[in-house]
N, C-alpha and C positions, 0 to 999 in steps of 0.2 A: 732662232730661239725665242720662245714666247714667254715674256716676263710680266708679272703683275706687281710693279713697284708700289703703286698706291695701295694695293691689297696687303702687301707686306707691311707698309707703314701703318695702315689701319690696324692690323693685327698687333703690331708692337705697341701701339697706343692703347688698344683695348685690353690686351692680356699681358700679364707679368709673370706667369708661371713657366719661365724658361730662363736659360742662362744668357742673360742679356749681354754681358761683357764678352762671352765667347762668340756670340753671333756678331757683335760689333767688330771683334778682331778678325773674323772671317770676311766680313763685308768690306773692311777698310782696304783689303788687298784686291778687291774685285775690279775687273777691267772697265765696267760701266760706272760712270761718275754718279749716277743716281743711287747706286748701292753704297758707294762711299759716302754720299750725303746721308743716307739712312744710318750708316755707321756713326757719323758725327752726331746725328739726332739721338741715337742710343746713348752715346757717351755724354751728351748734354743732359739727357733725361736722368742719367746715373750720377750727375754732378761731377763728371770727369772733364772739367772745363778745358784743361790744357790739351788733352787728347782731341777733344772736339775742335778746338781752335787750330791745332796743328793740321788736322785733316782739311779743314776749310781753307787754310793757307795753301796747302799742297795743291788743291784744285782751284785756287784763286777765287774762292767764294767769300769775298770780303764782307758782304752783308751778314752772312751766317756767322762769320768769324767774329764780328764785333758785338753781336747781340749779348753774349754772356758777359763780356767785360763792361758793356754799357749798363747792364743790370747791377753789376757789383761795384763799380767805381764811383758813381756820382755822389753817393752819401758820404763816404770817407773823405773824398776830396773837398766837398762842401763843408763838412764838419771841421776839417783841418783849416780851411780858409777862414771860417767864422771864428775859430779859436785864436788864430794869428791876429785877426782884426781886433778881437776883444783884448788881447795882450797889448797890442799897440795903443789901443784907446786908454787902457788903464795906466800905461806908462807915461802918457802925455800930460 
């Protein structure tokens, strides 16, 4: 079987006039891990973070899995920490 994984990824990145979530659902069940990675990429692109992270976990792709959460978490955690620090300072 001759597959062009990079060509598919490039097409997904370049074009958006297709049912992305339907393609992601088909690819997430594929036997080749590269196609499942593309599925996670599509879910990430569509802001379906939980689905993307679940697929990455399934294939033990921890670097891919952490990226969306690293992008989302630092600001709220930092903000919460600074608010707690300010509260403690004003109480003292």
